[in-house]
PQR file with spaces between the fields and no chain letter, atoms N, CA, C, O and H, PARSE charges and radii, in Angstrom:
ATOM       1  N    MET     1     107.563  109.609  115.456 -0.4000 1.5000
ATOM       2  CA   MET     1     107.847  108.531  116.377 -0.0000 2.0000
ATOM       3  C    MET     1     108.834  107.577  115.716  0.5500 1.7000
ATOM       4  O    MET     1     108.636  107.162  114.574 -0.5500 1.4000
ATOM       5  N    SER     2     109.873  107.239  116.419 -0.4000 1.5000
ATOM       6  CA   SER     2     110.901  106.383  115.844 -0.0000 2.0000
ATOM       7  C    SER     2     110.439  104.928  115.836  0.5500 1.7000
ATOM       8  O    SER     2     109.473  104.555  116.502 -0.5500 1.4000
ATOM       9  H    SER     2     110.034  107.576  117.347  0.4000 1.0000
ATOM      10  N    LEU     3     111.147  104.135  115.074 -0.4000 1.5000
ATOM      11  CA   LEU     3     110.809  102.725  114.950 -0.0000 2.0000
ATOM      12  C    LEU     3     110.966  102.003  116.295  0.5500 1.7000
ATOM      13  O    LEU     3     110.123  101.184  116.661 -0.5500 1.4000
ATOM      14  H    LEU     3     111.931  104.438  114.532  0.4000 1.0000
ATOM      15  N    ALA     4     112.024  102.299  117.015 -0.4000 1.5000
ATOM      16  CA   ALA     4     112.245  101.654  118.310 -0.0000 2.0000
ATOM      17  C    ALA     4     111.131  101.995  119.290  0.5500 1.7000
ATOM      18  O    ALA     4     110.709  101.134  120.062 -0.5500 1.4000
ATOM      19  H    ALA     4     112.709  102.964  116.718  0.4000 1.0000
ATOM      20  N    ARG     5     110.661  103.204  119.275 -0.4000 1.5000
ATOM      21  CA   ARG     5     109.586  103.617  120.175 -0.0000 2.0000
ATOM      22  C    ARG     5     108.272  102.917  119.796  0.5500 1.7000
ATOM      23  O    ARG     5     107.522  102.492  120.675 -0.5500 1.4000
ATOM      24  H    ARG     5     111.005  103.903  118.648  0.4000 1.0000
ATOM      25  N    ARG     6     107.998  102.800  118.503 -0.4000 1.5000
ATOM      26  CA   ARG     6     106.785  102.106  118.073 -0.0000 2.0000
ATOM      27  C    ARG     6     106.824  100.627  118.440  0.5500 1.7000
ATOM      28  O    ARG     6     105.821  100.057  118.867 -0.5500 1.4000
ATOM      29  H    ARG     6     108.607  103.145  117.790  0.4000 1.0000
ATOM      30  N    VAL     7     107.997  100.011  118.269 -0.4000 1.5000
ATOM      31  CA   VAL     7     108.138   98.600  118.627 -0.0000 2.0000
ATOM      32  C    VAL     7     107.931   98.404  120.125  0.5500 1.7000
ATOM      33  O    VAL     7     107.241   97.472  120.538 -0.5500 1.4000
ATOM      34  H    VAL     7     108.813  100.474  117.922  0.4000 1.0000
ATOM      35  N    SER     8     108.522   99.273  120.940 -0.4000 1.5000
ATOM      36  CA   SER     8     108.356   99.141  122.389 -0.0000 2.0000
ATOM      37  C    SER     8     106.911   99.399  122.802  0.5500 1.7000
ATOM      38  O    SER     8     106.407   98.738  123.710 -0.5500 1.4000
ATOM      39  H    SER     8     109.083  100.031  120.604  0.4000 1.0000
ATOM      40  N    TYR     9     106.243  100.337  122.160 -0.4000 1.5000
ATOM      41  CA   TYR     9     104.839  100.609  122.457 -0.0000 2.0000
ATOM      42  C    TYR     9     103.969   99.402  122.107  0.5500 1.7000
ATOM      43  O    TYR     9     103.118   99.000  122.900 -0.5500 1.4000
ATOM      44  H    TYR     9     106.653  100.874  121.422  0.4000 1.0000
ATOM      45  N    ASN    10     104.179   98.828  120.934 -0.4000 1.5000
ATOM      46  CA   ASN    10     103.384   97.671  120.522 -0.0000 2.0000
ATOM      47  C    ASN    10     103.657   96.461  121.413  0.5500 1.7000
ATOM      48  O    ASN    10     102.737   95.720  121.758 -0.5500 1.4000
ATOM      49  H    ASN    10     104.870   99.155  120.290  0.4000 1.0000
ATOM      50  N    THR    11     104.907   96.265  121.782 -0.4000 1.5000
ATOM      51  CA   THR    11     105.245   95.153  122.667 -0.0000 2.0000
ATOM      52  C    THR    11     104.576   95.323  124.028  0.5500 1.7000
ATOM      53  O    THR    11     104.027   94.369  124.579 -0.5500 1.4000
ATOM      54  H    THR    11     105.655   96.867  121.502  0.4000 1.0000
ATOM      55  N    THR    12     104.624   96.524  124.559 -0.4000 1.5000
ATOM      56  CA   THR    12     103.983   96.799  125.842 -0.0000 2.0000
ATOM      57  C    THR    12     102.476   96.589  125.756  0.5500 1.7000
ATOM      58  O    THR    12     101.870   96.020  126.664 -0.5500 1.4000
ATOM      59  H    THR    12     105.070   97.299  124.111  0.4000 1.0000
ATOM      60  N    ALA    13     101.883   97.043  124.681 -0.4000 1.5000
ATOM      61  CA   ALA    13     100.441   96.877  124.500 -0.0000 2.0000
ATOM      62  C    ALA    13     100.061   95.407  124.427  0.5500 1.7000
ATOM      63  O    ALA    13      99.043   95.005  124.990 -0.5500 1.4000
ATOM      64  H    ALA    13     102.374   97.506  123.944  0.4000 1.0000
ATOM      65  N    GLN    14     100.858   94.603  123.747 -0.4000 1.5000
ATOM      66  CA   GLN    14     100.551   93.177  123.646 -0.0000 2.0000
ATOM      67  C    GLN    14     100.722   92.473  124.990  0.5500 1.7000
ATOM      68  O    GLN    14      99.916   91.613  125.343 -0.5500 1.4000
ATOM      69  H    GLN    14     101.685   94.929  123.289  0.4000 1.0000
ATOM      70  N    VAL    15     101.756   92.828  125.736 -0.4000 1.5000
ATOM      71  CA   VAL    15     101.969   92.213  127.049 -0.0000 2.0000
ATOM      72  C    VAL    15     100.825   92.569  127.987  0.5500 1.7000
ATOM      73  O    VAL    15     100.303   91.703  128.689 -0.5500 1.4000
ATOM      74  H    VAL    15     102.411   93.527  125.448  0.4000 1.0000
ATOM      75  N    VAL    16     100.432   93.836  128.002 -0.4000 1.5000
ATOM      76  CA   VAL    16      99.324   94.259  128.862 -0.0000 2.0000
ATOM      77  C    VAL    16      98.030   93.556  128.446  0.5500 1.7000
ATOM      78  O    VAL    16      97.255   93.130  129.302 -0.5500 1.4000
ATOM      79  H    VAL    16     100.855   94.539  127.431  0.4000 1.0000
ATOM      80  N    GLY    17      97.797   93.434  127.162 -0.4000 1.5000
ATOM      81  CA   GLY    17      96.604   92.740  126.680 -0.0000 2.0000
ATOM      82  C    GLY    17      96.574   91.284  127.095  0.5500 1.7000
ATOM      83  O    GLY    17      95.527   90.773  127.491 -0.5500 1.4000
ATOM      84  H    GLY    17      98.427   93.780  126.467  0.4000 1.0000
ATOM      85  N    ARG    18      97.704   90.615  127.009 -0.4000 1.5000
ATOM      86  CA   ARG    18      97.766   89.208  127.423 -0.0000 2.0000
ATOM      87  C    ARG    18      97.566   89.062  128.933  0.5500 1.7000
ATOM      88  O    ARG    18      96.909   88.127  129.388 -0.5500 1.4000
ATOM      89  H    ARG    18      98.555   91.031  126.687  0.4000 1.0000
ATOM      90  N    LEU    19      98.129   89.979  129.697 -0.4000 1.5000
ATOM      91  CA   LEU    19      97.936   89.925  131.144 -0.0000 2.0000
ATOM      92  C    LEU    19      96.477   90.156  131.523  0.5500 1.7000
ATOM      93  O    LEU    19      95.950   89.482  132.408 -0.5500 1.4000
ATOM      94  H    LEU    19      98.663   90.739  129.327  0.4000 1.0000
ATOM      95  N    LEU    20      95.828   91.100  130.861 -0.4000 1.5000
ATOM      96  CA   LEU    20      94.408   91.343  131.122 -0.0000 2.0000
ATOM      97  C    LEU    20      93.555   90.144  130.723  0.5500 1.7000
ATOM      98  O    LEU    20      92.611   89.791  131.430 -0.5500 1.4000
ATOM      99  H    LEU    20      96.256   91.648  130.142  0.4000 1.0000
ATOM     100  N    ALA    21      93.881   89.518  129.599 -0.4000 1.5000
ATOM     101  CA   ALA    21      93.138   88.334  129.167 -0.0000 2.0000
ATOM     102  C    ALA    21      93.327   87.184  130.149  0.5500 1.7000
ATOM     103  O    ALA    21      92.376   86.459  130.442 -0.5500 1.4000
ATOM     104  H    ALA    21      94.648   89.805  129.025  0.4000 1.0000
ATOM     105  N    ALA    22      94.533   87.012  130.656 -0.4000 1.5000
ATOM     106  CA   ALA    22      94.785   85.957  131.637 -0.0000 2.0000
ATOM     107  C    ALA    22      94.022   86.228  132.931  0.5500 1.7000
ATOM     108  O    ALA    22      93.451   85.310  133.520 -0.5500 1.4000
ATOM     109  H    ALA    22      95.305   87.601  130.418  0.4000 1.0000
ATOM     110  N    ALA    23      94.010   87.473  133.372 -0.4000 1.5000
ATOM     111  CA   ALA    23      93.268   87.829  134.585 -0.0000 2.0000
ATOM     112  C    ALA    23      91.773   87.608  134.393  0.5500 1.7000
ATOM     113  O    ALA    23      91.096   87.124  135.300 -0.5500 1.4000
ATOM     114  H    ALA    23      94.473   88.219  132.894  0.4000 1.0000
ATOM     115  N    ALA    24      91.257   87.955  133.230 -0.4000 1.5000
ATOM     116  CA   ALA    24      89.840   87.731  132.949 -0.0000 2.0000
ATOM     117  C    ALA    24      89.524   86.240  132.929  0.5500 1.7000
ATOM     118  O    ALA    24      88.468   85.828  133.410 -0.5500 1.4000
ATOM     119  H    ALA    24      91.807   88.349  132.493  0.4000 1.0000
ATOM     120  N    SER    25      90.419   85.431  132.380 -0.4000 1.5000
ATOM     121  CA   SER    25      90.215   83.984  132.348 -0.0000 2.0000
ATOM     122  C    SER    25      90.155   83.400  133.749  0.5500 1.7000
ATOM     123  O    SER    25      89.310   82.554  134.043 -0.5500 1.4000
ATOM     124  H    SER    25      91.277   85.766  131.989  0.4000 1.0000
ATOM     125  N    VAL    26      91.047   83.852  134.607 -0.4000 1.5000
ATOM     126  CA   VAL    26      91.041   83.377  135.994 -0.0000 2.0000
ATOM     127  C    VAL    26      89.755   83.803  136.694  0.5500 1.7000
ATOM     128  O    VAL    26      89.181   83.033  137.464 -0.5500 1.4000
ATOM     129  H    VAL    26      91.734   84.539  134.369  0.4000 1.0000
ATOM     130  N    GLY    27      89.307   85.015  136.429 -0.4000 1.5000
ATOM     131  CA   GLY    27      88.064   85.488  137.037 -0.0000 2.0000
ATOM     132  C    GLY    27      86.855   84.696  136.582  0.5500 1.7000
ATOM     133  O    GLY    27      85.995   84.351  137.392 -0.5500 1.4000
ATOM     134  H    GLY    27      89.774   85.640  135.803  0.4000 1.0000
ATOM     135  N    VAL    28      86.783   84.407  135.293 -0.4000 1.5000
ATOM     136  CA   VAL    28      85.663   83.624  134.764 -0.0000 2.0000
ATOM     137  C    VAL    28      85.712   82.200  135.303  0.5500 1.7000
ATOM     138  O    VAL    28      84.674   81.622  135.625 -0.5500 1.4000
ATOM     139  H    VAL    28      87.482   84.688  134.635  0.4000 1.0000
ATOM     140  N    LEU    29      86.911   81.633  135.403 -0.4000 1.5000
ATOM     141  CA   LEU    29      87.047   80.290  135.957 -0.0000 2.0000
ATOM     142  C    LEU    29      86.566   80.252  137.406  0.5500 1.7000
ATOM     143  O    LEU    29      85.865   79.325  137.812 -0.5500 1.4000
ATOM     144  H    LEU    29      87.754   82.103  135.141  0.4000 1.0000
ATOM     145  N    ARG    30      86.945   81.254  138.169 -0.4000 1.5000
ATOM     146  CA   ARG    30      86.524   81.300  139.578 -0.0000 2.0000
ATOM     147  C    ARG    30      85.007   81.438  139.703  0.5500 1.7000
ATOM     148  O    ARG    30      84.386   80.767  140.527 -0.5500 1.4000
ATOM     149  H    ARG    30      87.515   82.007  137.839  0.4000 1.0000
ATOM     150  N    MET    31      84.416   82.306  138.889 -0.4000 1.5000
ATOM     151  CA   MET    31      82.968   82.489  138.953 -0.0000 2.0000
ATOM     152  C    MET    31      82.224   81.229  138.514  0.5500 1.7000
ATOM     153  O    MET    31      81.221   80.857  139.122 -0.5500 1.4000
ATOM     154  H    MET    31      84.920   82.851  138.220  0.4000 1.0000
ATOM     155  N    SER    32      82.709   80.577  137.468 -0.4000 1.5000
ATOM     156  CA   SER    32      82.011   79.390  136.976 -0.0000 2.0000
ATOM     157  C    SER    32      82.119   78.223  137.949  0.5500 1.7000
ATOM     158  O    SER    32      81.163   77.463  138.104 -0.5500 1.4000
ATOM     159  H    SER    32      83.524   80.879  136.975  0.4000 1.0000
ATOM     160  N    THR    33      83.266   78.067  138.607 -0.4000 1.5000
ATOM     161  CA   THR    33      83.375   76.976  139.576 -0.0000 2.0000
ATOM     162  C    THR    33      82.486   77.230  140.790  0.5500 1.7000
ATOM     163  O    THR    33      81.910   76.289  141.335 -0.5500 1.4000
ATOM     164  H    THR    33      84.042   78.685  138.482  0.4000 1.0000
ATOM     165  N    ARG    34      82.368   78.457  141.211 -0.4000 1.5000
ATOM     166  CA   ARG    34      81.487   78.756  142.352 -0.0000 2.0000
ATOM     167  C    ARG    34      80.017   78.598  141.975  0.5500 1.7000
ATOM     168  O    ARG    34      79.219   78.110  142.776 -0.5500 1.4000
ATOM     169  H    ARG    34      82.836   79.221  140.768  0.4000 1.0000
ATOM     170  N    TYR    35      79.661   79.005  140.767 -0.4000 1.5000
ATOM     171  CA   TYR    35      78.262   78.933  140.348 -0.0000 2.0000
ATOM     172  C    TYR    35      77.825   77.497  140.106  0.5500 1.7000
ATOM     173  O    TYR    35      76.737   77.099  140.523 -0.5500 1.4000
ATOM     174  H    TYR    35      80.310   79.401  140.117  0.4000 1.0000
ATOM     175  N    LEU    36      78.669   76.713  139.432 -0.4000 1.5000
ATOM     176  CA   LEU    36      78.276   75.357  139.065 -0.0000 2.0000
ATOM     177  C    LEU    36      78.474   74.345  140.185  0.5500 1.7000
ATOM     178  O    LEU    36      77.715   73.380  140.277 -0.5500 1.4000
ATOM     179  H    LEU    36      79.553   77.036  139.094  0.4000 1.0000
ATOM     180  N    GLY    37      79.453   74.536  141.019 -0.4000 1.5000
ATOM     181  CA   GLY    37      79.759   73.547  142.041 -0.0000 2.0000
ATOM     182  C    GLY    37      80.705   72.491  141.476  0.5500 1.7000
ATOM     183  O    GLY    37      81.028   72.503  140.288 -0.5500 1.4000
ATOM     184  H    GLY    37      80.069   75.320  140.945  0.4000 1.0000
ATOM     185  N    VAL    38      81.137   71.591  142.330 -0.4000 1.5000
ATOM     186  CA   VAL    38      82.154   70.620  141.949 -0.0000 2.0000
ATOM     187  C    VAL    38      81.631   69.631  140.909  0.5500 1.7000
ATOM     188  O    VAL    38      82.290   69.403  139.894 -0.5500 1.4000
ATOM     189  H    VAL    38      80.875   71.581  143.295  0.4000 1.0000
ATOM     190  N    ASP    39      80.473   69.049  141.141 -0.4000 1.5000
ATOM     191  CA   ASP    39      79.960   68.013  140.251 -0.0000 2.0000
ATOM     192  C    ASP    39      79.605   68.554  138.869  0.5500 1.7000
ATOM     193  O    ASP    39      79.994   67.980  137.852 -0.5500 1.4000
ATOM     194  H    ASP    39      79.938   69.234  141.965  0.4000 1.0000
ATOM     195  N    LYS    40      78.869   69.653  138.839 -0.4000 1.5000
ATOM     196  CA   LYS    40      78.462   70.213  137.550 -0.0000 2.0000
ATOM     197  C    LYS    40      79.647   70.793  136.791  0.5500 1.7000
ATOM     198  O    LYS    40      79.685   70.732  135.562 -0.5500 1.4000
ATOM     199  H    LYS    40      78.553   70.119  139.666  0.4000 1.0000
ATOM     200  N    TYR    41      80.616   71.356  137.511 -0.4000 1.5000
ATOM     201  CA   TYR    41      81.808   71.870  136.836 -0.0000 2.0000
ATOM     202  C    TYR    41      82.614   70.719  136.235  0.5500 1.7000
ATOM     203  O    TYR    41      83.161   70.854  135.140 -0.5500 1.4000
ATOM     204  H    TYR    41      80.586   71.406  138.510  0.4000 1.0000
ATOM     205  N    GLY    42      82.691   69.601  136.933 -0.4000 1.5000
ATOM     206  CA   GLY    42      83.367   68.425  136.384 -0.0000 2.0000
ATOM     207  C    GLY    42      82.682   67.928  135.125  0.5500 1.7000
ATOM     208  O    GLY    42      83.351   67.542  134.166 -0.5500 1.4000
ATOM     209  H    GLY    42      82.247   69.491  137.822  0.4000 1.0000
ATOM     210  N    ASP    43      81.352   67.935  135.116 -0.4000 1.5000
ATOM     211  CA   ASP    43      80.615   67.554  133.911 -0.0000 2.0000
ATOM     212  C    ASP    43      80.905   68.520  132.763  0.5500 1.7000
ATOM     213  O    ASP    43      81.069   68.107  131.615 -0.5500 1.4000
ATOM     214  H    ASP    43      80.809   68.249  135.895  0.4000 1.0000
ATOM     215  N    TYR    44      80.965   69.801  133.089 -0.4000 1.5000
ATOM     216  CA   TYR    44      81.242   70.817  132.072 -0.0000 2.0000
ATOM     217  C    TYR    44      82.638   70.635  131.470  0.5500 1.7000
ATOM     218  O    TYR    44      82.812   70.722  130.255 -0.5500 1.4000
ATOM     219  H    TYR    44      80.832   70.136  134.022  0.4000 1.0000
ATOM     220  N    VAL    45      83.620   70.386  132.319 -0.4000 1.5000
ATOM     221  CA   VAL    45      84.992   70.203  131.842 -0.0000 2.0000
ATOM     222  C    VAL    45      85.097   68.939  130.995  0.5500 1.7000
ATOM     223  O    VAL    45      85.774   68.933  129.967 -0.5500 1.4000
ATOM     224  H    VAL    45      83.480   70.315  133.306  0.4000 1.0000
ATOM     225  N    THR    46      84.434   67.877  131.419 -0.4000 1.5000
ATOM     226  CA   THR    46      84.452   66.627  130.651 -0.0000 2.0000
ATOM     227  C    THR    46      83.829   66.828  129.276  0.5500 1.7000
ATOM     228  O    THR    46      84.375   66.374  128.271 -0.5500 1.4000
ATOM     229  H    THR    46      83.884   67.881  132.254  0.4000 1.0000
ATOM     230  N    ALA    47      82.691   67.505  129.232 -0.4000 1.5000
ATOM     231  CA   ALA    47      82.028   67.755  127.949 -0.0000 2.0000
ATOM     232  C    ALA    47      82.880   68.653  127.052  0.5500 1.7000
ATOM     233  O    ALA    47      82.967   68.423  125.846 -0.5500 1.4000
ATOM     234  H    ALA    47      82.247   67.873  130.049  0.4000 1.0000
ATOM     235  N    SER    48      83.503   69.666  127.632 -0.4000 1.5000
ATOM     236  CA   SER    48      84.355   70.567  126.843 -0.0000 2.0000
ATOM     237  C    SER    48      85.552   69.826  126.261  0.5500 1.7000
ATOM     238  O    SER    48      85.910   70.029  125.101 -0.5500 1.4000
ATOM     239  H    SER    48      83.432   69.853  128.612  0.4000 1.0000
ATOM     240  N    ALA    49      86.168   68.970  127.067 -0.4000 1.5000
ATOM     241  CA   ALA    49      87.320   68.205  126.588 -0.0000 2.0000
ATOM     242  C    ALA    49      86.911   67.238  125.488  0.5500 1.7000
ATOM     243  O    ALA    49      87.639   67.069  124.510 -0.5500 1.4000
ATOM     244  H    ALA    49      85.877   68.806  128.010  0.4000 1.0000
ATOM     245  N    LEU    50      85.761   66.605  125.637 -0.4000 1.5000
ATOM     246  CA   LEU    50      85.283   65.670  124.622 -0.0000 2.0000
ATOM     247  C    LEU    50      84.977   66.384  123.307  0.5500 1.7000
ATOM     248  O    LEU    50      85.318   65.890  122.233 -0.5500 1.4000
ATOM     249  H    LEU    50      85.170   66.743  126.432  0.4000 1.0000
ATOM     250  N    VAL    51      84.341   67.534  123.395 -0.4000 1.5000
ATOM     251  CA   VAL    51      84.042   68.301  122.182 -0.0000 2.0000
ATOM     252  C    VAL    51      85.325   68.743  121.489  0.5500 1.7000
ATOM     253  O    VAL    51      85.429   68.656  120.266 -0.5500 1.4000
ATOM     254  H    VAL    51      84.064   67.936  124.267  0.4000 1.0000
ATOM     255  N    LEU    52      86.293   69.211  122.251 -0.4000 1.5000
ATOM     256  CA   LEU    52      87.578   69.617  121.674 -0.0000 2.0000
ATOM     257  C    LEU    52      88.273   68.444  121.011  0.5500 1.7000
ATOM     258  O    LEU    52      88.810   68.585  119.912 -0.5500 1.4000
ATOM     259  H    LEU    52      86.208   69.282  123.245  0.4000 1.0000
ATOM     260  N    LEU    53      88.272   67.292  121.659 -0.4000 1.5000
ATOM     261  CA   LEU    53      88.901   66.102  121.100 -0.0000 2.0000
ATOM     262  C    LEU    53      88.219   65.660  119.811  0.5500 1.7000
ATOM     263  O    LEU    53      88.890   65.372  118.820 -0.5500 1.4000
ATOM     264  H    LEU    53      87.836   67.178  122.552  0.4000 1.0000
ATOM     265  N    LEU    54      86.899   65.606  119.818 -0.4000 1.5000
ATOM     266  CA   LEU    54      86.173   65.186  118.624 -0.0000 2.0000
ATOM     267  C    LEU    54      86.307   66.191  117.484  0.5500 1.7000
ATOM     268  O    LEU    54      86.388   65.797  116.320 -0.5500 1.4000
ATOM     269  H    LEU    54      86.354   65.841  120.623  0.4000 1.0000
ATOM     270  N    THR    55      86.332   67.467  117.802 -0.4000 1.5000
ATOM     271  CA   THR    55      86.531   68.489  116.780 -0.0000 2.0000
ATOM     272  C    THR    55      87.905   68.352  116.139  0.5500 1.7000
ATOM     273  O    THR    55      88.046   68.478  114.923 -0.5500 1.4000
ATOM     274  H    THR    55      86.267   67.786  118.747  0.4000 1.0000
ATOM     275  N    THR    56      88.909   68.096  116.957 -0.4000 1.5000
ATOM     276  CA   THR    56      90.263   67.925  116.440 -0.0000 2.0000
ATOM     277  C    THR    56      90.347   66.687  115.555  0.5500 1.7000
ATOM     278  O    THR    56      90.945   66.735  114.480 -0.5500 1.4000
ATOM     279  H    THR    56      88.794   67.994  117.945  0.4000 1.0000
ATOM     280  N    LEU    57      89.758   65.590  115.991 -0.4000 1.5000
ATOM     281  CA   LEU    57      89.780   64.361  115.192 -0.0000 2.0000
ATOM     282  C    LEU    57      89.002   64.528  113.888  0.5500 1.7000
ATOM     283  O    LEU    57      89.426   64.021  112.850 -0.5500 1.4000
ATOM     284  H    LEU    57      89.272   65.551  116.864  0.4000 1.0000
ATOM     285  N    ALA    58      87.882   65.223  113.927 -0.4000 1.5000
ATOM     286  CA   ALA    58      87.086   65.421  112.722 -0.0000 2.0000
ATOM     287  C    ALA    58      87.802   66.325  111.724  0.5500 1.7000
ATOM     288  O    ALA    58      87.671   66.143  110.514 -0.5500 1.4000
ATOM     289  H    ALA    58      87.537   65.635  114.771  0.4000 1.0000
ATOM     290  N    ASP    59      88.550   67.287  112.223 -0.4000 1.5000
ATOM     291  CA   ASP    59      89.226   68.242  111.349 -0.0000 2.0000
ATOM     292  C    ASP    59      90.598   67.746  110.905  0.5500 1.7000
ATOM     293  O    ASP    59      91.224   68.356  110.038 -0.5500 1.4000
ATOM     294  H    ASP    59      88.657   67.434  113.207  0.4000 1.0000
ATOM     295  N    TRP    60      91.063   66.670  111.478 -0.4000 1.5000
ATOM     296  CA   TRP    60      92.415   66.198  111.242 -0.0000 2.0000
ATOM     297  C    TRP    60      92.704   65.973  109.757  0.5500 1.7000
ATOM     298  O    TRP    60      93.712   66.468  109.253 -0.5500 1.4000
ATOM     299  H    TRP    60      90.555   66.174  112.183  0.4000 1.0000
ATOM     300  N    GLY    61      91.872   65.262  109.067 -0.4000 1.5000
ATOM     301  CA   GLY    61      92.126   64.980  107.667 -0.0000 2.0000
ATOM     302  C    GLY    61      91.318   65.825  106.708  0.5500 1.7000
ATOM     303  O    GLY    61      91.450   65.681  105.493 -0.5500 1.4000
ATOM     304  H    GLY    61      91.053   64.860  109.476  0.4000 1.0000
ATOM     305  N    LEU    62      90.485   66.704  107.236 -0.4000 1.5000
ATOM     306  CA   LEU    62      89.583   67.471  106.388 -0.0000 2.0000
ATOM     307  C    LEU    62      90.346   68.436  105.477  0.5500 1.7000
ATOM     308  O    LEU    62      89.985   68.582  104.309 -0.5500 1.4000
ATOM     309  H    LEU    62      90.378   66.821  108.223  0.4000 1.0000
ATOM     310  N    VAL    63      91.372   69.086  105.972 -0.4000 1.5000
ATOM     311  CA   VAL    63      92.135   70.031  105.170 -0.0000 2.0000
ATOM     312  C    VAL    63      92.886   69.293  104.072  0.5500 1.7000
ATOM     313  O    VAL    63      92.965   69.777  102.943 -0.5500 1.4000
ATOM     314  H    VAL    63      91.666   68.967  106.920  0.4000 1.0000
ATOM     315  N    THR    64      93.436   68.131  104.389 -0.4000 1.5000
ATOM     316  CA   THR    64      94.161   67.338  103.398 -0.0000 2.0000
ATOM     317  C    THR    64      93.224   66.847  102.303  0.5500 1.7000
ATOM     318  O    THR    64      93.566   66.893  101.121 -0.5500 1.4000
ATOM     319  H    THR    64      93.371   67.738  105.306  0.4000 1.0000
ATOM     320  N    ILE    65      92.065   66.387  102.688 -0.4000 1.5000
ATOM     321  CA   ILE    65      91.104   65.894  101.689 -0.0000 2.0000
ATOM     322  C    ILE    65      90.604   67.042  100.823  0.5500 1.7000
ATOM     323  O    ILE    65      90.418   66.874   99.618 -0.5500 1.4000
ATOM     324  H    ILE    65      91.788   66.349  103.648  0.4000 1.0000
ATOM     325  N    SER    66      90.386   68.204  101.426 -0.4000 1.5000
ATOM     326  CA   SER    66      89.896   69.362  100.680 -0.0000 2.0000
ATOM     327  C    SER    66      90.921   69.869   99.663  0.5500 1.7000
ATOM     328  O    SER    66      90.562   70.350   98.589 -0.5500 1.4000
ATOM     329  H    SER    66      90.537   68.340  102.406  0.4000 1.0000
ATOM     330  N    ALA    67      92.187   69.753  100.015 -0.4000 1.5000
ATOM     331  CA   ALA    67      93.229   70.255   99.108 -0.0000 2.0000
ATOM     332  C    ALA    67      93.317   69.363   97.901  0.5500 1.7000
ATOM     333  O    ALA    67      94.132   69.607   97.011 -0.5500 1.4000
ATOM     334  H    ALA    67      92.480   69.362  100.888  0.4000 1.0000
């Protein structure tokens, strides 16, 4: 197998993988919004955003201090 063929195969595999992951994300989002409803989904999104924000702030200087 030539180098160009391997590169095209790997590129195609990565594109297909990303498309499948995006489709799965949309499917999970749709199922979770239907299951939780508007109010509970809003609470879930708020909690997720807060956890992400606090995790980022907590980790911000940790690598610098550790080094």
